[in-house]
C-alpha positions as protocol buffer text, in pm:
chain_id: "A"
residue {
  index: 1
  type: MET
  ca { x: 8830 y: 8732 z: 12498 }
}
residue {
  index: 2
  type: ASN
  ca { x: 8575 y: 8953 z: 12674 }
}
residue {
  index: 3
  type: ASP
  ca { x: 8865 y: 9101 z: 12882 }
}
residue {
  index: 4
  type: VAL
  ca { x: 9053 y: 9199 z: 12567 }
}
residue {
  index: 5
  type: LYS
  ca { x: 8732 y: 9373 z: 12439 }
}
residue {
  index: 6
  type: PHE
  ca { x: 8670 y: 9535 z: 12775 }
}
residue {
  index: 7
  type: ASN
  ca { x: 9033 y: 9665 z: 12774 }
}
residue {
  index: 8
  type: LYS
  ca { x: 9035 y: 9792 z: 12407 }
}
residue {
  index: 9
  type: THR
  ca { x: 8713 y: 9993 z: 12511 }
}
residue {
  index: 10
  type: LEU
  ca { x: 8892 y: 10132 z: 12811 }
}
residue {
  index: 11
  type: ILE
  ca { x: 9196 y: 10227 z: 12612 }
}
residue {
  index: 12
  type: PHE
  ca { x: 8961 y: 10391 z: 12344 }
}
residue {
  index: 13
  type: ILE
  ca { x: 8788 y: 10602 z: 12594 }
}
residue {
  index: 14
  type: ASN
  ca { x: 9082 y: 10703 z: 12808 }
}
residue {
  index: 15
  type: SER
  ca { x: 9288 y: 10786 z: 12498 }
}
residue {
  index: 16
  type: LEU
  ca { x: 9018 y: 11040 z: 12403 }
}
residue {
  index: 17
  type: VAL
  ca { x: 9027 y: 11211 z: 12743 }
}
residue {
  index: 18
  type: PRO
  ca { x: 9293 y: 11439 z: 12669 }
}
residue {
  index: 19
  type: LEU
  ca { x: 9132 y: 11555 z: 12359 }
}
residue {
  index: 20
  type: ALA
  ca { x: 8796 y: 11600 z: 12543 }
}
residue {
  index: 21
  type: LEU
  ca { x: 8995 y: 11817 z: 12802 }
}
residue {
  index: 22
  type: LEU
  ca { x: 9132 y: 12024 z: 12539 }
}
residue {
  index: 23
  type: VAL
  ca { x: 8806 y: 12092 z: 12363 }
}
residue {
  index: 24
  type: TRP
  ca { x: 8651 y: 12170 z: 12689 }
}
residue {
  index: 25
  type: ASP
  ca { x: 8905 y: 12422 z: 12788 }
}
residue {
  index: 26
  type: ALA
  ca { x: 8889 y: 12577 z: 12443 }
}
residue {
  index: 27
  type: PHE
  ca { x: 8517 y: 12602 z: 12467 }
}
residue {
  index: 28
  type: PHE
  ca { x: 8545 y: 12799 z: 12808 }
}
residue {
  index: 29
  type: GLY
  ca { x: 8853 y: 13009 z: 12697 }
}
residue {
  index: 30
  type: LYS
  ca { x: 9091 y: 12835 z: 12934 }
}
residue {
  index: 31
  type: LEU
  ca { x: 9373 y: 12775 z: 12692 }
}
residue {
  index: 32
  type: GLY
  ca { x: 9600 y: 13050 z: 12815 }
}
residue {
  index: 33
  type: ALA
  ca { x: 9723 y: 13369 z: 12651 }
}
residue {
  index: 34
  type: ASN
  ca { x: 9817 y: 13200 z: 12324 }
}
residue {
  index: 35
  type: PRO
  ca { x: 9554 y: 12929 z: 12258 }
}
residue {
  index: 36
  type: VAL
  ca { x: 9695 y: 12839 z: 11927 }
}
residue {
  index: 37
  type: GLU
  ca { x: 10034 y: 12754 z: 12056 }
}
residue {
  index: 38
  type: PHE
  ca { x: 9884 y: 12562 z: 12346 }
}
residue {
  index: 39
  type: THR
  ca { x: 9678 y: 12350 z: 12120 }
}
residue {
  index: 40
  type: ILE
  ca { x: 9950 y: 12287 z: 11873 }
}
residue {
  index: 41
  type: ARG
  ca { x: 10204 y: 12200 z: 12153 }
}
residue {
  index: 42
  type: THR
  ca { x: 9957 y: 11976 z: 12344 }
}
residue {
  index: 43
  type: THR
  ca { x: 9858 y: 11770 z: 12034 }
}
residue {
  index: 44
  type: GLY
  ca { x: 10228 y: 11731 z: 11958 }
}
residue {
  index: 45
  type: VAL
  ca { x: 10312 y: 11618 z: 12310 }
}
residue {
  index: 46
  type: LEU
  ca { x: 10022 y: 11365 z: 12295 }
}
residue {
  index: 47
  type: THR
  ca { x: 10156 y: 11224 z: 11967 }
}
residue {
  index: 48
  type: LEU
  ca { x: 10490 y: 11165 z: 12131 }
}
residue {
  index: 49
  type: LEU
  ca { x: 10344 y: 11023 z: 12442 }
}
residue {
  index: 50
  type: PHE
  ca { x: 10146 y: 10769 z: 12240 }
}
residue {
  index: 51
  type: LEU
  ca { x: 10442 y: 10680 z: 12021 }
}
residue {
  index: 52
  type: LEU
  ca { x: 10642 y: 10602 z: 12337 }
}
residue {
  index: 53
  type: ILE
  ca { x: 10371 y: 10399 z: 12496 }
}
residue {
  index: 54
  type: THR
  ca { x: 10330 y: 10203 z: 12170 }
}
residue {
  index: 55
  type: LEU
  ca { x: 10719 y: 10140 z: 12167 }
}
residue {
  index: 56
  type: ALA
  ca { x: 10699 y: 10039 z: 12540 }
}
residue {
  index: 57
  type: VAL
  ca { x: 10463 y: 9744 z: 12453 }
}
residue {
  index: 58
  type: THR
  ca { x: 10740 y: 9505 z: 12314 }
}
residue {
  index: 59
  type: PRO
  ca { x: 10987 y: 9564 z: 12611 }
}
residue {
  index: 60
  type: LEU
  ca { x: 10716 y: 9521 z: 12877 }
}
residue {
  index: 61
  type: ARG
  ca { x: 10590 y: 9212 z: 12700 }
}
residue {
  index: 62
  type: LYS
  ca { x: 10916 y: 9048 z: 12672 }
}
residue {
  index: 63
  type: TYR
  ca { x: 11057 y: 9143 z: 13013 }
}
residue {
  index: 64
  type: TYR
  ca { x: 10751 y: 9064 z: 13228 }
}
residue {
  index: 65
  type: GLY
  ca { x: 10595 y: 8813 z: 12990 }
}
residue {
  index: 66
  type: TRP
  ca { x: 10281 y: 9024 z: 12937 }
}
residue {
  index: 67
  type: ASN
  ca { x: 10210 y: 8879 z: 12608 }
}
residue {
  index: 68
  type: ASN
  ca { x: 9844 y: 9015 z: 12584 }
}
residue {
  index: 69
  type: LEU
  ca { x: 9975 y: 9364 z: 12557 }
}
residue {
  index: 70
  type: VAL
  ca { x: 10055 y: 9289 z: 12190 }
}
residue {
  index: 71
  type: LYS
  ca { x: 9677 y: 9298 z: 12131 }
}
residue {
  index: 72
  type: TYR
  ca { x: 9650 y: 9670 z: 12219 }
}
residue {
  index: 73
  type: ARG
  ca { x: 9970 y: 9791 z: 12034 }
}
residue {
  index: 74
  type: ARG
  ca { x: 9799 y: 9867 z: 11707 }
}
residue {
  index: 75
  type: MET
  ca { x: 9530 y: 10077 z: 11881 }
}
residue {
  index: 76
  type: LEU
  ca { x: 9791 y: 10271 z: 12063 }
}
residue {
  index: 77
  type: GLY
  ca { x: 9989 y: 10337 z: 11742 }
}
residue {
  index: 78
  type: LEU
  ca { x: 9669 y: 10449 z: 11575 }
}
residue {
  index: 79
  type: TYR
  ca { x: 9620 y: 10698 z: 11845 }
}
residue {
  index: 80
  type: ALA
  ca { x: 9974 y: 10836 z: 11807 }
}
residue {
  index: 81
  type: PHE
  ca { x: 9890 y: 10891 z: 11433 }
}
residue {
  index: 82
  type: PHE
  ca { x: 9548 y: 11055 z: 11526 }
}
residue {
  index: 83
  type: TYR
  ca { x: 9706 y: 11302 z: 11757 }
}
residue {
  index: 84
  type: GLY
  ca { x: 9977 y: 11367 z: 11497 }
}
residue {
  index: 85
  type: PHE
  ca { x: 9713 y: 11428 z: 11249 }
}
residue {
  index: 86
  type: LEU
  ca { x: 9540 y: 11672 z: 11490 }
}
residue {
  index: 87
  type: HIS
  ca { x: 9879 y: 11831 z: 11554 }
}
residue {
  index: 88
  type: LEU
  ca { x: 9924 y: 11892 z: 11171 }
}
residue {
  index: 89
  type: VAL
  ca { x: 9570 y: 12022 z: 11127 }
}
residue {
  index: 90
  type: ALA
  ca { x: 9606 y: 12265 z: 11430 }
}
residue {
  index: 91
  type: TYR
  ca { x: 9916 y: 12385 z: 11285 }
}
residue {
  index: 92
  type: SER
  ca { x: 9792 y: 12405 z: 10918 }
}
residue {
  index: 93
  type: ILE
  ca { x: 9469 y: 12583 z: 11008 }
}
residue {
  index: 94
  type: PHE
  ca { x: 9517 y: 12793 z: 11316 }
}
residue {
  index: 95
  type: ASP
  ca { x: 9863 y: 12894 z: 11267 }
}
residue {
  index: 96
  type: LYS
  ca { x: 9870 y: 12909 z: 10876 }
}
residue {
  index: 97
  type: SER
  ca { x: 9513 y: 12947 z: 10795 }
}
residue {
  index: 98
  type: PHE
  ca { x: 9546 y: 12644 z: 10557 }
}
residue {
  index: 99
  type: SER
  ca { x: 9774 y: 12833 z: 10322 }
}
residue {
  index: 100
  type: LEU
  ca { x: 9983 y: 12572 z: 10126 }
}
residue {
  index: 101
  type: SER
  ca { x: 10226 y: 12846 z: 10024 }
}
residue {
  index: 102
  type: ALA
  ca { x: 10272 y: 12956 z: 10376 }
}
residue {
  index: 103
  type: ILE
  ca { x: 10312 y: 12601 z: 10493 }
}
residue {
  index: 104
  type: ALA
  ca { x: 10569 y: 12530 z: 10225 }
}
residue {
  index: 105
  type: GLY
  ca { x: 10762 y: 12845 z: 10315 }
}
residue {
  index: 106
  type: ASP
  ca { x: 10765 y: 12741 z: 10685 }
}
residue {
  index: 107
  type: VAL
  ca { x: 10894 y: 12397 z: 10586 }
}
residue {
  index: 108
  type: TRP
  ca { x: 11180 y: 12552 z: 10396 }
}
residue {
  index: 109
  type: GLU
  ca { x: 11276 y: 12834 z: 10626 }
}
residue {
  index: 110
  type: ARG
  ca { x: 11233 y: 12656 z: 10972 }
}
residue {
  index: 111
  type: PRO
  ca { x: 11405 y: 12320 z: 11004 }
}
residue {
  index: 112
  type: PHE
  ca { x: 11206 y: 12206 z: 11298 }
}
residue {
  index: 113
  type: ILE
  ca { x: 10878 y: 12224 z: 11083 }
}
residue {
  index: 114
  type: ALA
  ca { x: 11045 y: 11998 z: 10818 }
}
residue {
  index: 115
  type: VAL
  ca { x: 11158 y: 11762 z: 11082 }
}
residue {
  index: 116
  type: GLY
  ca { x: 10807 y: 11746 z: 11232 }
}
residue {
  index: 117
  type: MET
  ca { x: 10653 y: 11703 z: 10886 }
}
residue {
  index: 118
  type: LEU
  ca { x: 10887 y: 11412 z: 10798 }
}
residue {
  index: 119
  type: ALA
  ca { x: 10799 y: 11241 z: 11154 }
}
residue {
  index: 120
  type: PHE
  ca { x: 10430 y: 11259 z: 11073 }
}
residue {
  index: 121
  type: PHE
  ca { x: 10467 y: 11136 z: 10709 }
}
residue {
  index: 122
  type: LEU
  ca { x: 10644 y: 10848 z: 10821 }
}
residue {
  index: 123
  type: LEU
  ca { x: 10349 y: 10756 z: 11033 }
}
residue {
  index: 124
  type: VAL
  ca { x: 10107 y: 10757 z: 10739 }
}
residue {
  index: 125
  type: PRO
  ca { x: 10204 y: 10438 z: 10577 }
}
residue {
  index: 126
  type: LEU
  ca { x: 10204 y: 10269 z: 10928 }
}
residue {
  index: 127
  type: ALA
  ca { x: 9846 y: 10385 z: 10977 }
}
residue {
  index: 128
  type: VAL
  ca { x: 9742 y: 10270 z: 10639 }
}
residue {
  index: 129
  type: THR
  ca { x: 9879 y: 9926 z: 10681 }
}
residue {
  index: 130
  type: SER
  ca { x: 9753 y: 9865 z: 11035 }
}
residue {
  index: 131
  type: THR
  ca { x: 9451 y: 9639 z: 10930 }
}
residue {
  index: 132
  type: ASN
  ca { x: 9458 y: 9263 z: 10926 }
}
residue {
  index: 133
  type: ALA
  ca { x: 9399 y: 9274 z: 10540 }
}
residue {
  index: 134
  type: MET
  ca { x: 9701 y: 9481 z: 10490 }
}
residue {
  index: 135
  type: ILE
  ca { x: 9922 y: 9250 z: 10719 }
}
residue {
  index: 136
  type: LYS
  ca { x: 9825 y: 8963 z: 10509 }
}
residue {
  index: 137
  type: ARG
  ca { x: 9875 y: 9130 z: 10183 }
}
residue {
  index: 138
  type: LEU
  ca { x: 10230 y: 9257 z: 10283 }
}
residue {
  index: 139
  type: GLY
  ca { x: 10329 y: 8943 z: 10474 }
}
residue {
  index: 140
  type: GLY
  ca { x: 10418 y: 8928 z: 10833 }
}
residue {
  index: 141
  type: LYS
  ca { x: 10804 y: 8997 z: 10785 }
}
residue {
  index: 142
  type: ASN
  ca { x: 10748 y: 9275 z: 10541 }
}
residue {
  index: 143
  type: TRP
  ca { x: 10483 y: 9445 z: 10759 }
}
residue {
  index: 144
  type: ALA
  ca { x: 10714 y: 9419 z: 11066 }
}
residue {
  index: 145
  type: ARG
  ca { x: 11009 y: 9563 z: 10853 }
}
residue {
  index: 146
  type: LEU
  ca { x: 10783 y: 9856 z: 10738 }
}
residue {
  index: 147
  type: HIS
  ca { x: 10666 y: 9940 z: 11091 }
}
residue {
  index: 148
  type: LYS
  ca { x: 11020 y: 9976 z: 11203 }
}
residue {
  index: 149
  type: ALA
  ca { x: 10974 y: 10324 z: 11073 }
}
residue {
  index: 150
  type: THR
  ca { x: 10810 y: 10397 z: 11426 }
}
residue {
  index: 151
  type: TYR
  ca { x: 11152 y: 10429 z: 11567 }
}
residue {
  index: 152
  type: ALA
  ca { x: 11254 y: 10694 z: 11303 }
}
residue {
  index: 153
  type: ALA
  ca { x: 10921 y: 10867 z: 11360 }
}
residue {
  index: 154
  type: ALA
  ca { x: 10981 y: 10871 z: 11740 }
}
residue {
  index: 155
  type: ILE
  ca { x: 11340 y: 11012 z: 11699 }
}
residue {
  index: 156
  type: LEU
  ca { x: 11241 y: 11275 z: 11470 }
}
residue {
  index: 157
  type: GLY
  ca { x: 10952 y: 11352 z: 11697 }
}
residue {
  index: 158
  type: VAL
  ca { x: 11194 y: 11420 z: 11988 }
}
residue {
  index: 159
  type: ILE
  ca { x: 11433 y: 11618 z: 11780 }
}
residue {
  index: 160
  type: HIS
  ca { x: 11132 y: 11829 z: 11657 }
}
residue {
  index: 161
  type: PHE
  ca { x: 11041 y: 11893 z: 12013 }
}
residue {
  index: 162
  type: TRP
  ca { x: 11384 y: 11971 z: 12113 }
}
residue {
  index: 163
  type: MET
  ca { x: 11430 y: 12231 z: 11832 }
}
residue {
  index: 164
  type: ILE
  ca { x: 11101 y: 12401 z: 11929 }
}
residue {
  index: 165
  type: VAL
  ca { x: 11181 y: 12456 z: 12300 }
}
residue {
  index: 166
  type: LYS
  ca { x: 11404 y: 12758 z: 12340 }
}
residue {
  index: 167
  type: SER
  ca { x: 11510 y: 12730 z: 12714 }
}
residue {
  index: 168
  type: ASP
  ca { x: 11327 y: 12466 z: 12925 }
}
residue {
  index: 169
  type: VAL
  ca { x: 11458 y: 12160 z: 12763 }
}
residue {
  index: 170
  type: PHE
  ca { x: 11334 y: 11925 z: 13059 }
}
residue {
  index: 171
  type: TYR
  ca { x: 11054 y: 11765 z: 12868 }
}
residue {
  index: 172
  type: PRO
  ca { x: 11243 y: 11698 z: 12545 }
}
residue {
  index: 173
  type: LEU
  ca { x: 11531 y: 11542 z: 12746 }
}
residue {
  index: 174
  type: LEU
  ca { x: 11267 y: 11317 z: 12938 }
}
residue {
  index: 175
  type: PHE
  ca { x: 11120 y: 11210 z: 12617 }
}
residue {
  index: 176
  type: GLY
  ca { x: 11455 y: 11146 z: 12468 }
}
residue {
  index: 177
  type: LEU
  ca { x: 11569 y: 10948 z: 12761 }
}
residue {
  index: 178
  type: ILE
  ca { x: 11262 y: 10723 z: 12773 }
}
residue {
  index: 179
  type: LEU
  ca { x: 11302 y: 10666 z: 12391 }
}
residue {
  index: 180
  type: ALA
  ca { x: 11673 y: 10596 z: 12441 }
}
residue {
  index: 181
  type: VAL
  ca { x: 11581 y: 10338 z: 12697 }
}
residue {
  index: 182
  type: LEU
  ca { x: 11321 y: 10161 z: 12466 }
}
residue {
  index: 183
  type: LEU
  ca { x: 11547 y: 10161 z: 12169 }
}
residue {
  index: 184
  type: GLY
  ca { x: 11836 y: 10052 z: 12381 }
}
residue {
  index: 185
  type: TYR
  ca { x: 11646 y: 9749 z: 12488 }
}
residue {
  index: 186
  type: ARG
  ca { x: 11578 y: 9645 z: 12138 }
}
residue {
  index: 187
  type: ILE
  ca { x: 11941 y: 9673 z: 12047 }
}
residue {
  index: 188
  type: TYR
  ca { x: 12037 y: 9469 z: 12354 }
}
residue {
  index: 189
  type: SER
  ca { x: 11773 y: 9207 z: 12299 }
}
residue {
  index: 190
  type: ALA
  ca { x: 11874 y: 9178 z: 11924 }
}
residue {
  index: 191
  type: ASN
  ca { x: 12240 y: 9106 z: 12028 }
}
residue {
  index: 192
  type: GLU
  ca { x: 12159 y: 8863 z: 12291 }
}
residue {
  index: 193
  type: LYS
  ca { x: 11959 y: 8633 z: 12049 }
}
residue {
  index: 194
  type: PRO
  ca { x: 12269 y: 8531 z: 11848 }
}
residue {
  index: 195
  type: LYS
  ca { x: 12464 y: 8483 z: 12175 }
}
residue {
  index: 196
  type: LYS
  ca { x: 12205 y: 8255 z: 12316 }
}
residue {
  index: 197
  type: LYS
  ca { x: 12171 y: 8065 z: 11990 }
}
residue {
  index: 198
  type: LEU
  ca { x: 12551 y: 8019 z: 11969 }
}
residue {
  index: 199
  type: ALA
  ca { x: 12571 y: 7910 z: 12330 }
}
residue {
  index: 200
  type: THR
  ca { x: 12297 y: 7659 z: 12268 }
}
residue {
  index: 201
  type: ASN
  ca { x: 12476 y: 7520 z: 11964 }
}
residue {
  index: 202
  type: ASN
  ca { x: 12798 y: 7480 z: 12159 }
}
residue {
  index: 203
  type: THR
  ca { x: 12632 y: 7275 z: 12424 }
}
residue {
  index: 204
  type: ASN
  ca { x: 12494 y: 7039 z: 12157 }
}
């Protein structure tokens, strides 16, 4: 139990390190020629990174038997939402001066903004229902079904990233490849279960 508490503290602190570095560089004017773009891009990449780390928990747990990883998945998922929220705030305030009409016009005129917004709003109910009380209220199966929206959010996030990049598509491709592996494992695992069950029934 103490190890779990220590590991959660470690994850909590280390997950804030990128934000601390971003704030530090902003304070000393080291965000490059376009600080707004750098801030928005960085928080967006961190959102995707934490989404992928969250999705990696289940394959790692099942493949290597690291069952304790599930105890940290919720925290990792909340950090994905946290950085997604900062991404939205940075865009809304620094790029659009928190003008709702300008944001709405951007969503209408630029498809990648709409895709990014949809990805974020898919994360909102997942963050809201992340507490033990909400899990009990929804029921385990309904909660698990709802949280499969993480897959859609991650896919939309990668598409959003791809649409933003004009020439250097290396990182969107890398994120997309990792996501494809993580989702592919789930599809493979889901198809293996009926086969194993059928094989067991045939031997009885």
